[in-house]
BAKE-944417 format. One line per field, with one value per atom (N, C-alpha, C): x, y, z; atom name; residue in three letters; residue number from 1. Coordinates in nm, 4 decimals. Layout:
N
X <- X|...
Y <- Y|...
Z <- Z|...
name <- CA|...
resn <- ALA|...
resi <- NUM|...
END
This chain:
76
X <- 0.0965|-0.0300|0.0910|0.0702|0.1398|0.0918|0.1144|0.0596|0.0581|0.0459|0.0588|0.0415|0.1286|0.0949|0.1214|0.0045|-0.0479|-0.0029|0.0671|0.0393|0.0378|-0.0730|-0.0252|0.0040|0.0518|0.2056|0.1840|0.0890|0.0412|0.1485|0.2328|0.3171|0.3914|0.5756|0.5693|0.6977|0.6791|0.8167|0.9840|1.0815|1.0440|1.1202|1.0460|1.0453|1.1078|1.2141|1.2774|1.1962|1.1802|1.0935|1.1216|1.1529|1.2244|1.0201|1.0511|0.9635|1.0708|0.9063|0.9954|0.8691|0.9669|0.8367|0.8638|0.8153|0.8584|0.9515|0.9677|1.1105|1.1910|1.2250|1.3331|1.3592|1.4605|1.4126|1.3491|1.3034|1.3170|1.3984|1.4631|1.5308|1.5240|1.5297|1.4794|1.5772|1.4944|1.4974|1.4085|1.4323|1.3504|1.1995|1.2380|1.0988|1.0022|1.1219|1.0495|1.0472|1.0297|1.0523|0.9170|0.9495|0.9815|0.9827|0.8191|0.8607|0.7426|0.7724|0.6436|0.5816|0.4948|0.4266|0.3435|0.3914|0.3312|0.3140|0.2260|0.2434|0.1495|0.2004|0.1871|0.2801|0.3215|0.4312|0.3720|0.4387|0.3708|0.4842|0.4822|0.5318|0.4833|0.6141|0.5472|0.5825|0.5395|0.6277|0.5162|0.6394|0.6268|0.5371|0.5848|0.4778|0.4978|0.3776|0.3524|0.3262|0.4560|0.4145|0.3670|0.3822|0.3844|0.3955|0.5901|0.6652|0.7116|0.6133|0.5624|0.4687|0.3807|0.2884|0.3799|0.2835|0.3704|0.2962|0.4108|0.3466|0.4423|0.3790|0.4736|0.4551|0.5278|0.5324|0.6748|0.6079|0.6594|0.6083|0.7850|0.7728|0.8606|0.7695|0.8008|0.8602|1.0358|1.0185|1.1338|1.0960|1.1570|1.2072|1.2958|1.2874|1.1880|1.0747|0.9900|0.9558|0.9484|0.9434|0.9540|0.8725|0.8369|0.7263|0.6140|0.5142|0.5524|0.4339|0.4008|0.3211|0.3008|0.1901|0.2491|0.1054|0.1732|0.0368|0.0183|-0.1160|-0.0065|-0.1119|-0.0904|-0.1578|-0.0328|-0.0154|-0.0103|-0.1798|-0.1983|-0.1650|-0.0353|-0.0890|-0.0378|-0.1947|-0.2084|-0.1817
Y <- -0.1108|0.0546|0.1509|0.2371|0.3162|0.4091|0.5765|0.6923|0.7757|0.9045|1.0342|1.1284|1.1796|1.3680|1.4146|1.4557|1.6457|1.7591|1.8354|1.9784|2.0730|2.1581|2.3208|2.4086|2.5019|2.5793|2.7158|2.8424|2.9611|3.0974|3.1380|3.2191|3.2872|3.3442|3.3959|3.2167|3.2578|3.1059|3.1297|3.0763|2.9721|2.9364|2.8195|2.7091|2.6376|2.5927|2.4490|2.3663|2.2570|2.1866|2.0371|1.9419|1.9204|1.8425|1.6964|1.6061|1.5170|1.5088|1.4350|1.3271|1.2563|1.1195|1.0723|1.1280|1.0835|1.2052|1.2843|1.4359|1.3295|1.2848|1.2340|1.2187|1.3782|1.3612|1.2429|1.3084|1.1957|1.1319|1.1004|1.0829|1.0158|1.0687|1.0163|0.8804|0.7899|0.6237|0.5794|0.4814|0.3531|0.3730|0.4081|0.3908|0.4970|0.6275|0.7809|0.8778|0.9454|1.0413|1.1623|1.2863|1.3638|1.4860|1.5750|1.6352|1.7865|1.8356|2.0454|1.9569|2.0520|2.0760|2.2239|2.2888|2.4276|2.4111|2.4837|2.5245|2.4108|2.2603|2.0955|2.1082|1.9984|1.9414|1.8424|1.7196|1.5766|1.4643|1.4173|1.3362|1.1393|1.1218|0.9593|0.7887|0.6891|0.6060|0.5091|0.5065|0.3797|0.2099|0.1140|0.0773|0.1049|0.0791|0.1103|-0.0177|-0.0027|-0.1429|-0.0306|-0.1695|-0.0965|0.0392|-0.0605|0.0367|0.2025|0.2473|0.3496|0.4244|0.3664|0.3965|0.5275|0.5945|0.7610|0.8941|0.9330|1.1104|1.1746|1.2196|1.3067|1.4690|1.5357|1.6546|1.7588|1.8041|1.8687|2.0146|2.0667|2.1649|2.2358|2.3835|2.4438|2.5668|2.7286|2.7623|2.8273|2.9881|3.0447|3.1370|3.3231|3.4161|3.5331|3.4679|3.5336|3.4778|3.2999|3.2756|3.1416|3.0654|2.9017|2.8836|2.7444|2.7280|2.5390|2.4435|2.3450|2.2711|2.1451|2.0563|1.9660|1.8866|1.7602|1.6665|1.5355|1.4252|1.2715|1.2638|1.0952|0.9188|0.8496|0.7075|0.6167|0.5256|0.3857|0.2570|0.2290|0.1026|-0.0371|-0.0972|-0.2600|-0.3197
Z <- -0.0073|-0.0121|0.0167|-0.0898|-0.1140|-0.0403|0.0067|0.1193|0.0911|0.1019|0.0513|0.1603|0.1625|0.3626|0.2079|0.2080|0.1272|0.2891|0.2336|0.2369|0.2454|0.2133|0.1358|0.2144|0.1350|0.2144|0.1583|0.1651|0.0343|0.1200|0.1024|0.1262|0.0152|0.0900|0.0183|-0.0324|-0.1710|-0.2079|-0.1873|-0.1842|-0.2039|-0.0744|-0.0458|0.0649|0.0696|0.2874|0.2440|0.3362|0.3047|0.4258|0.4740|0.5561|0.6474|0.6277|0.6636|0.7023|0.8313|0.8803|1.0493|1.1027|1.1403|1.1963|1.3395|1.4377|1.5019|1.5899|1.5576|1.5293|1.4853|1.4229|1.3591|1.2051|1.1655|0.9998|0.9082|0.8006|0.6594|0.6121|0.5348|0.3888|0.3334|0.2021|0.0833|0.0694|-0.0432|-0.0030|-0.0811|-0.1243|-0.1782|-0.1189|0.0131|0.0791|0.1059|0.0853|0.1654|0.0486|0.0157|-0.1262|-0.0537|-0.0656|-0.0753|-0.2314|-0.2155|-0.3297|-0.3238|-0.4436|-0.4362|-0.5179|-0.5493|-0.6344|-0.6208|-0.7215|-0.6740|-0.4749|-0.4559|-0.2786|-0.2050|-0.2954|-0.1922|-0.2298|-0.0748|-0.0565|-0.0153|-0.0616|-0.0816|-0.0130|0.0510|0.1654|0.1109|0.0648|-0.0777|0.0358|0.0853|0.1531|0.1122|0.0095|-0.1097|-0.1035|0.0381|0.1318|0.2527|0.2588|0.5062|0.5151|0.6155|0.7496|0.8764|0.9383|1.1006|1.1473|1.1936|1.2068|1.2053|1.0283|0.9744|1.0438|1.1451|1.1951|1.3124|1.3340|1.4159|1.3981|1.3948|1.4161|1.2713|1.1640|1.0589|1.0717|1.0389|1.0133|0.9675|0.8421|0.7688|0.8354|0.8695|0.8712|0.7748|0.6595|0.5856|0.6088|0.5800|0.6782|0.4712|0.5626|0.4621|0.5735|0.4561|0.5724|0.6085|0.5178|0.5993|0.7335|0.7517|0.9201|0.9082|0.9647|0.9268|0.9700|0.9487|1.0365|0.9348|1.0622|1.0143|1.0350|0.9674|0.9678|1.0462|1.1471|1.2098|1.1682|1.1608|1.1276|1.2161|1.2203|1.2945|1.2086|1.1543|1.0678|1.1612|1.1551|1.1956|1.0948|1.1015|1.0119|1.0727|0.9984|1.0777|1.0050
name <- N|CA|C|N|CA|C|N|CA|C|N|CA|C|N|CA|C|N|CA|C|N|CA|C|N|CA|C|N|CA|C|N|CA|C|N|CA|C|N|CA|C|N|CA|C|N|CA|C|N|CA|C|N|CA|C|N|CA|C|N|CA|C|N|CA|C|N|CA|C|N|CA|C|N|CA|C|N|CA|C|N|CA|C|N|CA|C|N|CA|C|N|CA|C|N|CA|C|N|CA|C|N|CA|C|N|CA|C|N|CA|C|N|CA|C|N|CA|C|N|CA|C|N|CA|C|N|CA|C|N|CA|C|N|CA|C|N|CA|C|N|CA|C|N|CA|C|N|CA|C|N|CA|C|N|CA|C|N|CA|C|N|CA|C|N|CA|C|N|CA|C|N|CA|C|N|CA|C|N|CA|C|N|CA|C|N|CA|C|N|CA|C|N|CA|C|N|CA|C|N|CA|C|N|CA|C|N|CA|C|N|CA|C|N|CA|C|N|CA|C|N|CA|C|N|CA|C|N|CA|C|N|CA|C|N|CA|C|N|CA|C|N|CA|C|N|CA|C|N|CA|C|N|CA|C|N|CA|C|N|CA|C|N|CA|C
resn <- MET|MET|MET|GLU|GLU|GLU|LEU|LEU|LEU|TYR|TYR|TYR|TYR|TYR|TYR|TYR|TYR|TYR|TYR|TYR|TYR|GLU|GLU|GLU|GLN|GLN|GLN|THR|THR|THR|GLY|GLY|GLY|GLU|GLU|GLU|SER|SER|SER|PRO|PRO|PRO|PHE|PHE|PHE|ASP|ASP|ASP|VAL|VAL|VAL|ILE|ILE|ILE|TRP|TRP|TRP|LEU|LEU|LEU|HIS|HIS|HIS|ASN|ASN|ASN|GLY|GLY|GLY|LYS|LYS|LYS|GLU|GLU|GLU|VAL|VAL|VAL|LYS|LYS|LYS|LYS|LYS|LYS|SER|SER|SER|ASN|ASN|ASN|ASP|ASP|ASP|PHE|PHE|PHE|ASN|ASN|ASN|TYR|TYR|TYR|ARG|ARG|ARG|GLN|GLN|GLN|THR|THR|THR|GLY|GLY|GLY|ASP|ASP|ASP|ASP|ASP|ASP|PHE|PHE|PHE|ILE|ILE|ILE|LEU|LEU|LEU|GLU|GLU|GLU|ILE|ILE|ILE|ALA|ALA|ALA|GLU|GLU|GLU|CYS|CYS|CYS|LEU|LEU|LEU|PRO|PRO|PRO|GLU|GLU|GLU|ASP|ASP|ASP|SER|SER|SER|GLY|GLY|GLY|THR|THR|THR|TYR|TYR|TYR|THR|THR|THR|CYS|CYS|CYS|GLU|GLU|GLU|ALA|ALA|ALA|PHE|PHE|PHE|ASN|ASN|ASN|ASP|ASP|ASP|ALA|ALA|ALA|GLY|GLY|GLY|GLU|GLU|GLU|THR|THR|THR|PHE|PHE|PHE|SER|SER|SER|THR|THR|THR|GLY|GLY|GLY|THR|THR|THR|ILE|ILE|ILE|LEU|LEU|LEU|VAL|VAL|VAL|LYS|LYS|LYS
resi <- 1|1|1|2|2|2|3|3|3|4|4|4|5|5|5|6|6|6|7|7|7|8|8|8|9|9|9|10|10|10|11|11|11|12|12|12|13|13|13|14|14|14|15|15|15|16|16|16|17|17|17|18|18|18|19|19|19|20|20|20|21|21|21|22|22|22|23|23|23|24|24|24|25|25|25|26|26|26|27|27|27|28|28|28|29|29|29|30|30|30|31|31|31|32|32|32|33|33|33|34|34|34|35|35|35|36|36|36|37|37|37|38|38|38|39|39|39|40|40|40|41|41|41|42|42|42|43|43|43|44|44|44|45|45|45|46|46|46|47|47|47|48|48|48|49|49|49|50|50|50|51|51|51|52|52|52|53|53|53|54|54|54|55|55|55|56|56|56|57|57|57|58|58|58|59|59|59|60|60|60|61|61|61|62|62|62|63|63|63|64|64|64|65|65|65|66|66|66|67|67|67|68|68|68|69|69|69|70|70|70|71|71|71|72|72|72|73|73|73|74|74|74|75|75|75|76|76|76
END
């Protein structure tokens, strides 16, 4: 099962983005990819496993400030 987590951010571009899973940075890999399409920041999890459960946070920041979105995912 694939999972996509979307976060829409509007404001002054460009943004630098960091994705976190349970407070630790998510690194791009075969299992995790992230990208930006317009104002949408997207985290893709190629194959969701129970260990992927937890809290995901998207932190977006630039010279104007910082914002974030957090969501919880449960994989059984």
